[in-house]
DSSP file (Angstrom, degrees, kcal/mol; ACC not computed):
  #  RESIDUE AA STRUCTURE BP1 BP2  ACC     N-H-->O    O-->H-N    N-H-->O    O-->H-N    TCO  KAPPA ALPHA  PHI   PSI    X-CA   Y-CA   Z-CA
    1    1 A M              0   0    0      0, 0.0     2,-0.3     0, 0.0    92,-0.0   0.000 360.0 360.0 360.0 136.6    0.0    0.0    0.0
    2    2 A S        -     0   0    0      0, 0.0     3,-0.0     0, 0.0    87,-0.0  -0.899 360.0 -73.5-143.5 172.7    1.3    3.5   -0.9
    3    3 A L        -     0   0    0     -2,-0.3     2,-0.2     1,-0.1    86,-0.0  -0.490  57.4-107.4 -69.0 139.0    0.0    7.0   -1.2
    4    4 A P        -     0   0    0      0, 0.0    67,-0.3     0, 0.0    -1,-0.1  -0.469  24.1-162.1 -70.0 136.0   -2.0    7.4   -4.4
    5    5 A G  S    S+     0   0    0     -2,-0.2     2,-0.2    66,-0.1    -2,-0.0   0.809  71.2  60.7 -84.5 -32.1   -0.3    9.4   -7.1
    6    6 A K  S    S-     0   0    0     65,-0.0     2,-0.8     1,-0.0    65,-0.1  -0.631  83.3-121.9 -98.0 154.7   -3.3   10.2   -9.1
    7    7 A H        -     0   0    0     -2,-0.2     2,-0.5    62,-0.1    62,-0.1  -0.863  36.1-160.8 -93.1 109.7   -6.4   12.1   -8.1
    8    8 A I        -     0   0    0     -2,-0.8    11,-2.8    11,-0.5     2,-0.3  -0.825   8.0-166.8-104.3 127.4   -9.2    9.6   -8.7
    9    9 A F  E     +A   18   0A   0     -2,-0.5     2,-0.3     9,-0.2     9,-0.2  -0.743  23.1 134.3-104.4 156.2  -12.9   10.6   -9.0
   10   10 A G  E     -A   17   0A   0      7,-2.1     7,-2.2    -2,-0.3     2,-0.4  -0.978  48.1 -84.1-175.8-172.9  -15.8    8.3   -8.9
   11   11 A E  E     -A   16   0A   0     -2,-0.3     2,-0.5     5,-0.2     5,-0.2  -0.948  26.6-174.6-117.8 134.6  -19.3    7.5   -7.5
   12   12 A I  E >  S-A   15   0A   0      3,-2.5     3,-1.6    -2,-0.4    33,-0.1  -0.983  80.2 -18.9-127.7 118.3  -20.1    6.0   -4.2
   13   13 A D  T 3  S-     0   0    0     -2,-0.5    -1,-0.1     1,-0.3     3,-0.1   0.864 129.5 -51.2  51.7  40.4  -23.7    5.2   -3.6
   14   14 A G  T 3  S+     0   0    0      1,-0.2     2,-0.5     0, 0.0    -1,-0.3   0.526 115.7 111.9  80.5   6.2  -24.8    7.6   -6.3
   15   15 A R  E <   -A   12   0A   0     -3,-1.6    -3,-2.5     0, 0.0    -1,-0.2  -0.949  63.8-129.3-116.6 132.4  -22.7   10.5   -5.0
   16   16 A R  E     +A   11   0A   0     -2,-0.5     2,-0.3    -5,-0.2    -5,-0.2  -0.477  46.9 127.0 -76.2 146.3  -19.6   11.9   -6.8
   17   17 A G  E     -A   10   0A   0     -7,-2.2    -7,-2.1    -2,-0.2     2,-0.5  -0.974  59.7 -64.1-173.6-174.6  -16.5   12.4   -4.9
   18   18 A T  E     -AB   9  63A   0     45,-2.3    45,-2.1    47,-0.3     2,-0.5  -0.813  46.0-132.5 -91.7 127.0  -12.8   11.7   -4.6
   19   19 A I  E     - B   0  62A   0    -11,-2.8   -11,-0.5    -2,-0.5    43,-0.3  -0.702  24.4-179.8 -81.3 123.8  -11.9    8.0   -4.1
   20   20 A I  E     -     0   0A   0     41,-2.6     2,-0.3    -2,-0.5    42,-0.2   0.891  64.8 -10.8 -88.5 -47.9   -9.4    7.6   -1.3
   21   21 A E  E     - B   0  61A   0     40,-1.9    40,-2.9     3,-0.0    -1,-0.3  -0.981  54.5-152.9-157.0 140.6   -8.9    3.9   -1.3
   22   22 A K  E    S+     0   0A   0     -2,-0.3    38,-0.2    38,-0.2    -3,-0.0  -0.823  80.5  23.5-109.0 154.4  -10.5    0.8   -3.0
   23   23 A K  E    S+     0   0A   0     -2,-0.3     2,-0.3     1,-0.2    -1,-0.2   0.851  81.2 159.8  61.2  38.8  -10.4   -2.7   -1.5
   24   24 A A  E     - B   0  59A   0     35,-2.7    35,-2.3    -3,-0.3    -1,-0.2  -0.681  36.2-127.1 -88.8 144.8   -9.9   -1.5    2.1
   25   25 A D     >  -     0   0    0     -2,-0.3     4,-2.3    33,-0.2     5,-0.2  -0.352  32.1 -97.2 -83.3 173.5  -10.8   -3.8    5.0
   26   26 A A  H  > S+     0   0    0     31,-0.3     4,-2.2     1,-0.2     5,-0.2   0.857 122.9  52.6 -61.9 -37.8  -13.1   -2.7    7.8
   27   27 A E  H  > S+     0   0    0      2,-0.2     4,-2.1     1,-0.2    -1,-0.2   0.909 110.6  47.4 -64.8 -42.1  -10.3   -1.7   10.1
   28   28 A R  H  > S+     0   0    0      2,-0.2     4,-2.7     1,-0.2     5,-0.2   0.893 110.7  52.3 -65.9 -40.6   -8.7    0.5    7.5
   29   29 A V  H  X S+     0   0    0     -4,-2.3     4,-2.8     1,-0.2     5,-0.2   0.919 109.4  49.2 -61.4 -44.3  -12.1    2.1    6.7
   30   30 A E  H  X S+     0   0    0     -4,-2.2     4,-2.2     2,-0.2    -2,-0.2   0.909 112.1  48.7 -62.8 -42.4  -12.7    2.9   10.4
   31   31 A F  H  X S+     0   0    0     -4,-2.1     4,-2.1     2,-0.2    -2,-0.2   0.952 116.4  41.3 -61.2 -51.5   -9.2    4.4   10.7
   32   32 A L  H  X S+     0   0    0     -4,-2.7     4,-3.1     1,-0.2     5,-0.3   0.882 113.2  53.7 -67.2 -38.6   -9.6    6.6    7.6
   33   33 A K  H  X S+     0   0    0     -4,-2.8     4,-2.5    -5,-0.2     5,-0.3   0.934 110.7  46.2 -62.2 -46.2  -13.2    7.6    8.4
   34   34 A K  H  X S+     0   0    0     -4,-2.2     4,-1.8    -5,-0.2    -1,-0.2   0.923 116.3  45.7 -60.9 -45.2  -12.3    8.8   11.9
   35   35 A L  H  X S+     0   0    0     -4,-2.1     4,-1.3    -5,-0.2    -2,-0.2   0.930 115.9  44.2 -65.3 -47.4   -9.3   10.7   10.6
   36   36 A L  H  <>S+     0   0    0     -4,-3.1     5,-2.4     1,-0.2    -2,-0.2   0.889 112.9  50.3 -70.2 -39.3  -11.1   12.3    7.6
   37   37 A E  H ><5S+     0   0    0     -4,-2.5     3,-1.5    -5,-0.3    -1,-0.2   0.880 107.1  55.6 -65.7 -36.4  -14.2   13.3    9.6
   38   38 A F  H 3<5S+     0   0    0     -4,-1.8    -1,-0.2    -5,-0.3    -2,-0.2   0.860 106.1  52.4 -61.2 -34.1  -12.0   14.9   12.2
   39   39 A N  T 3<5S-     0   0    0     -4,-1.3    -1,-0.3    -5,-0.1    -2,-0.2   0.301 127.8 -98.5 -87.7   9.4  -10.5   17.0    9.5
   40   40 A G  T < 5S+     0   0    0     -3,-1.5     2,-0.3     1,-0.3    -3,-0.2   0.619  76.5 136.0  92.3  14.4  -13.9   18.1    8.3
   41   41 A F      < -     0   0    0     -5,-2.4     2,-0.7    -8,-0.1    -1,-0.3  -0.709  54.9-127.4 -97.1 147.1  -14.6   15.8    5.3
   42   42 A E        -     0   0    0     -2,-0.3    22,-1.8     2,-0.0     2,-0.3  -0.841  33.7-146.6 -88.3 119.6  -17.9   14.0    4.6
   43   43 A V  E     -C   63   0A   0     -2,-0.7     2,-0.4    20,-0.2    20,-0.3  -0.699  11.6-160.5 -96.7 138.2  -16.9   10.4    4.2
   44   44 A L  E     -C   62   0A   0     18,-3.2    18,-2.6    -2,-0.3     2,-0.4  -0.961   9.7-176.0-116.1 133.2  -18.5    8.0    1.8
   45   45 A V  E     +C   61   0A   0     -2,-0.4     2,-0.4    16,-0.2    16,-0.2  -0.994   3.8 178.3-132.0 135.7  -18.2    4.2    2.2
   46   46 A Q  E     -C   60   0A   0     14,-2.2    14,-2.9    -2,-0.4     2,-0.3  -0.999  28.9-123.7-138.1 133.7  -19.5    1.4    0.0
   47   47 A E  E     -C   59   0A   0     -2,-0.4    12,-0.3    12,-0.2     2,-0.2  -0.592  31.9-127.2 -74.2 132.8  -19.1   -2.3    0.3
   48   48 A N        -     0   0    0     10,-2.8    10,-0.3    -2,-0.3     2,-0.2  -0.497  25.0-105.3 -79.0 149.7  -17.5   -3.8   -2.8
   49   49 A K        -     0   0    0     -2,-0.2     2,-0.4     8,-0.1    -1,-0.1  -0.507  32.0-138.5 -73.4 142.4  -19.2   -6.7   -4.6
   50   50 A R        -     0   0    0     -2,-0.2     3,-0.1     1,-0.1     7,-0.1  -0.832   8.2-154.1-103.4 141.2  -17.6  -10.1   -4.0
   51   51 A R  S    S+     0   0    0     -2,-0.4     2,-0.3     1,-0.2    -1,-0.1   0.830  85.4  26.2 -79.4 -33.6  -17.2  -12.6   -6.9
   52   52 A K  S >  S-     0   0    0      1,-0.1     3,-1.1     0, 0.0    -1,-0.2  -0.935  78.1-124.4-129.6 152.8  -17.2  -15.6   -4.5
   53   53 A E  T 3  S+     0   0    0     -2,-0.3    -1,-0.1     1,-0.2    -2,-0.0   0.794 108.9  57.8 -65.9 -28.8  -18.7  -16.0   -1.0
   54   54 A D  T 3  S+     0   0    0      2,-0.1    -1,-0.2    -3,-0.0    -3,-0.0   0.530  82.6 104.1 -84.1  -4.4  -15.3  -17.0    0.5
   55   55 A E  S <  S-     0   0    0     -3,-1.1    -5,-0.1     1,-0.1     3,-0.0  -0.472  81.6-103.1 -71.9 146.9  -13.6  -13.7   -0.5
   56   56 A P        -     0   0    0      0, 0.0     2,-0.4     0, 0.0    -1,-0.1  -0.349  37.2-102.6 -69.2 153.2  -13.1  -11.2    2.2
   57   57 A V        -     0   0    0     -7,-0.1   -31,-0.3    -2,-0.0     2,-0.3  -0.618  45.6-178.2 -76.0 129.2  -15.4   -8.2    2.5
   58   58 A T        -     0   0    0     -2,-0.4   -10,-2.8   -10,-0.3     2,-0.3  -0.865   9.5-150.7-126.7 164.1  -13.7   -5.0    1.1
   59   59 A Y  E     -BC  24  47A   0    -35,-2.3   -35,-2.7    -2,-0.3     2,-0.5  -0.916  12.8-135.5-133.7 155.6  -14.8   -1.4    0.9
   60   60 A T  E     - C   0  46A   0    -14,-2.9   -14,-2.2    -2,-0.3     2,-0.4  -0.958  26.9-165.3-107.1 131.3  -14.3    1.7   -1.3
   61   61 A I  E     +BC  21  45A   0    -40,-2.9   -41,-2.6    -2,-0.5   -40,-1.9  -0.947  17.8 148.9-121.3 140.1  -13.9    4.9    0.7
   62   62 A G  E     -BC  19  44A   0    -18,-2.6   -18,-3.2    -2,-0.4     2,-0.3  -0.898  34.0-122.2-152.4 179.6  -14.1    8.4   -0.5
   63   63 A V  E     -BC  18  43A   0    -45,-2.1   -45,-2.3    -2,-0.3   -20,-0.2  -0.931  21.3-126.1-130.1 156.0  -15.0   12.0    0.4
   64   64 A T  S    S+     0   0    0    -22,-1.8     2,-0.7    -2,-0.3   -21,-0.1   0.663  83.2 100.5 -76.6 -15.4  -17.4   14.4   -1.2
   65   65 A D    >   -     0   0    0    -23,-0.3     3,-0.9     1,-0.2   -47,-0.3  -0.616  59.0-162.4 -73.8 112.3  -14.8   17.1   -1.6
   66   66 A L  T 3  S+     0   0    0     -2,-0.7    -1,-0.2     1,-0.2   -49,-0.1   0.669  85.5  50.5 -73.8 -16.9  -13.8   16.8   -5.3
   67   67 A I  T 3  S+     0   0    0    -49,-0.1     2,-0.3     2,-0.0    -1,-0.2   0.480  81.1 114.9-100.0  -1.6  -10.5   18.7   -4.9
   68   68 A F    <   +     0   0    0     -3,-0.9    -5,-0.1    -5,-0.1   -51,-0.0  -0.531  37.2 177.0 -71.3 128.1   -9.2   16.7   -2.0
   69   69 A N     >  -     0   0    0     -2,-0.3     4,-2.4     1,-0.1     3,-0.3  -0.959  20.7-152.8-130.0 112.4   -6.0   14.8   -2.8
   70   70 A P  H  > S+     0   0    0      0, 0.0     4,-2.4     0, 0.0     5,-0.2   0.850  93.1  55.9 -57.9 -37.0   -4.6   12.9    0.2
   71   71 A T  H  > S+     0   0    0    -67,-0.3     4,-2.3     2,-0.2     5,-0.2   0.938 111.0  43.4 -61.1 -46.7   -1.0   12.9   -1.1
   72   72 A I  H  > S+     0   0    0     -3,-0.3     4,-2.1     1,-0.2    -1,-0.2   0.929 114.0  50.3 -64.3 -45.6   -1.0   16.7   -1.4
   73   73 A W  H  <>S+     0   0    0     -4,-2.4     5,-2.8     1,-0.2     6,-0.8   0.868 111.8  48.4 -63.8 -35.9   -2.7   17.2    1.9
   74   74 A I  H ><5S+     0   0    0     -4,-2.4     3,-1.2    -5,-0.2    -1,-0.2   0.949 114.6  43.5 -69.2 -48.0   -0.2   15.0    3.7
   75   75 A Y  H 3<5S+     0   0    0     -4,-2.3    -2,-0.2     1,-0.3    -1,-0.2   0.740 112.8  52.0 -73.7 -21.2    2.9   16.6    2.2
   76   76 A E  T 3<5S-     0   0    0     -4,-2.1    -1,-0.3    -5,-0.2    -2,-0.2   0.431 111.0-126.2 -87.4   0.5    1.5   20.1    2.8
   77   77 A R  T < 5 +     0   0    0     -3,-1.2    -3,-0.2    10,-0.2    -2,-0.1   0.876  68.2 133.7  59.6  42.3    0.9   19.0    6.4
   78   78 A R      < +     0   0    0     -5,-2.8     2,-0.4    -6,-0.2    -4,-0.2   0.609  45.9  81.8 -97.4 -14.7   -2.7   20.0    6.3
   79   79 A L        -     0   0    0     -6,-0.8     8,-2.4     8,-0.2     2,-0.3  -0.750  61.4-166.2 -93.9 140.0   -4.2   16.9    7.9
   80   80 A K  B     -D   86   0B   0     -2,-0.4     6,-0.2     6,-0.2   -42,-0.1  -0.903  17.7-124.6-122.3 151.1   -4.1   16.6   11.7
   81   81 A T    >   -     0   0    0      4,-2.9     3,-2.3    -2,-0.3     6,-0.0  -0.464  37.8-102.7 -81.5 164.1   -4.7   13.6   14.0
   82   82 A P  T 3  S+     0   0    0      0, 0.0    -1,-0.1     0, 0.0   -47,-0.0   0.748 125.7  59.4 -59.1 -21.2   -7.4   13.9   16.7
   83   83 A E  T 3  S-     0   0    0      2,-0.1    -3,-0.0     1,-0.0     0, 0.0   0.472 123.0-107.5 -85.1  -2.2   -4.5   14.5   19.1
   84   84 A G  S <  S+     0   0    0     -3,-2.3     2,-0.2     1,-0.3    -1,-0.0   0.532  75.0 133.2  91.2   7.5   -3.5   17.6   17.1
   85   85 A K        -     0   0    0      1,-0.1    -4,-2.9     0, 0.0    -1,-0.3  -0.544  63.8 -98.7 -89.9 158.8   -0.3   16.1   15.5
   86   86 A I  B     -D   80   0B   0     -6,-0.2     2,-0.4    13,-0.2    -6,-0.2  -0.584  37.7-119.2 -76.5 133.0    0.5   16.4   11.8
   87   87 A V        -     0   0    0     -8,-2.4    -8,-0.2    -2,-0.3     2,-0.2  -0.597  33.8-167.5 -74.5 126.0   -0.4   13.4    9.7
   88   88 A T     >  -     0   0    0     -2,-0.4     4,-2.5    10,-0.1     5,-0.2  -0.584  37.1-101.1-105.3 172.2    2.7   11.9    8.1
   89   89 A Q  H  > S+     0   0    0      1,-0.2     4,-2.4     2,-0.2     6,-0.2   0.912 123.0  52.1 -60.3 -43.3    2.9    9.3    5.4
   90   90 A D  H  4>S+     0   0    0      8,-0.2     5,-3.0     1,-0.2     6,-0.8   0.896 110.7  47.5 -61.5 -40.5    3.7    6.5    8.0
   91   91 A Y  H >45S+     0   0    0      7,-0.3     3,-1.2     3,-0.2    -2,-0.2   0.936 111.6  49.9 -66.4 -45.8    0.6    7.5   10.0
   92   92 A W  H 3<5S+     0   0    0     -4,-2.5    -2,-0.2     1,-0.3    -1,-0.2   0.895 114.5  44.4 -58.8 -42.1   -1.7    7.6    7.0
   93   93 A L  T 3<5S-     0   0    0     -4,-2.4    -1,-0.3    -5,-0.2    -2,-0.2   0.415 112.0-122.7 -84.6   2.1   -0.4    4.1    5.9
   94   94 A Q  T < 5S+     0   0    0     -3,-1.2    -3,-0.2    -4,-0.3    -2,-0.1   0.868  73.0 130.2  57.6  41.3   -0.7    2.8    9.4
   95   95 A K  S   <S-     0   0    0     -5,-3.0     2,-0.3     1,-0.4    -4,-0.2   0.491  78.1 -50.5 -97.0  -7.0    3.0    1.8    9.5
   96   96 A G        -     0   0    0     -6,-0.8    -1,-0.4    -5,-0.1    -2,-0.2  -0.910  55.2 -87.4 156.8 177.9    3.7    3.6   12.8
   97   97 A E        +     0   0    0     -2,-0.3     2,-0.9    -3,-0.1    -6,-0.0  -0.316  57.4 151.8-114.1  49.6    3.2    6.8   14.6
   98   98 A N        +     0   0    0      1,-0.1    -7,-0.3     2,-0.0    -8,-0.2  -0.720  16.7 178.5 -79.9 108.4    6.4    8.6   13.5
   99   99 A F        +     0   0    0     -2,-0.9   -13,-0.2    -9,-0.1    -1,-0.1   0.148  27.6 138.0-101.4  19.4    5.4   12.3   13.7
  100  100 A S        -     0   0    0      1,-0.2    -2,-0.0     2,-0.1     0, 0.0  -0.440  56.3-134.9 -61.6 135.2    8.7   13.6   12.6
  101  101 A P  S    S+     0   0    0      0, 0.0     2,-0.4     0, 0.0    -1,-0.2   0.615  80.7  88.9 -71.3  -9.5    8.1   16.5   10.1
  102  102 A F        -     0   0    0      1,-0.1    -2,-0.1   -14,-0.0     3,-0.1  -0.750  52.6-172.0 -93.6 134.1   10.8   15.2    7.8
  103  103 A Y  S    S+     0   0    0     -2,-0.4     2,-0.3     1,-0.1    -1,-0.1   0.547  77.4  24.6 -96.9 -10.8    9.8   12.7    5.1
  104  104 A W  S    S-     0   0    0      2,-0.0     2,-0.4     0, 0.0    -1,-0.1  -0.963  79.9-121.2-146.4 160.3   13.4   12.1    4.0
  105  105 A K        +     0   0    0     -2,-0.3     2,-0.3    -3,-0.1     5,-0.0  -0.852  30.5 168.1-108.3 141.0   16.7   12.5    5.7
  106  106 A S    >   -     0   0    0     -2,-0.4     3,-0.7     3,-0.0    -2,-0.0  -0.845  53.3 -94.6-136.8 176.9   19.6   14.6    4.5
  107  107 A K  T 3  S+     0   0    0     -2,-0.3    -2,-0.0     1,-0.2     0, 0.0   0.673 124.2  53.4 -69.4 -13.7   22.8   15.7    6.0
  108  108 A Y  T 3  S+     0   0    0      2,-0.0    -1,-0.2     0, 0.0     2,-0.2   0.661  91.8  84.4 -93.7 -19.2   21.0   18.9    7.1
  109  109 A S    <         0   0    0     -3,-0.7    -4,-0.0     1,-0.1    -3,-0.0  -0.591 360.0 360.0 -87.6 149.5   18.1   17.3    9.0
  110  110 A Q              0   0    0     -2,-0.2    -1,-0.1    -5,-0.0    -5,-0.1   0.406 360.0 360.0 -92.6 360.0   18.4   16.2   12.6
C-alpha cells in the first residue's frame, strides 16, 4: 500500500467524490473515516461486490470534496490527528506513529 499518485474521482452510492482507497478492509475504513471526519470531510463508504462467497469483504472509501487529494494534503501538512499532531505518510499508511516532520533524511536534517 502506498499513497495514491493520481487524483481519482468516482461515484459511491450515487454521489460523486474523490476516491481515497479501494479494497480497504473494515479496520482501515474505520481508521480513515475517523481521521477524515475529524479534518472536516464528509466520508462515503461502499461495500464492494464479491465474486465468491469466501472472498473477504472490502470497501471503497471516498470523500465528497472533489478537490481533496490525500497525497497533497499529507505533504503540505494540512491533515491533523485527533491528538493535534501532523499526519505523516507513515501514520496515513498505518505503518507507525512517526510524527517527525521530515519525510526524508539529508545531512542537514536532525
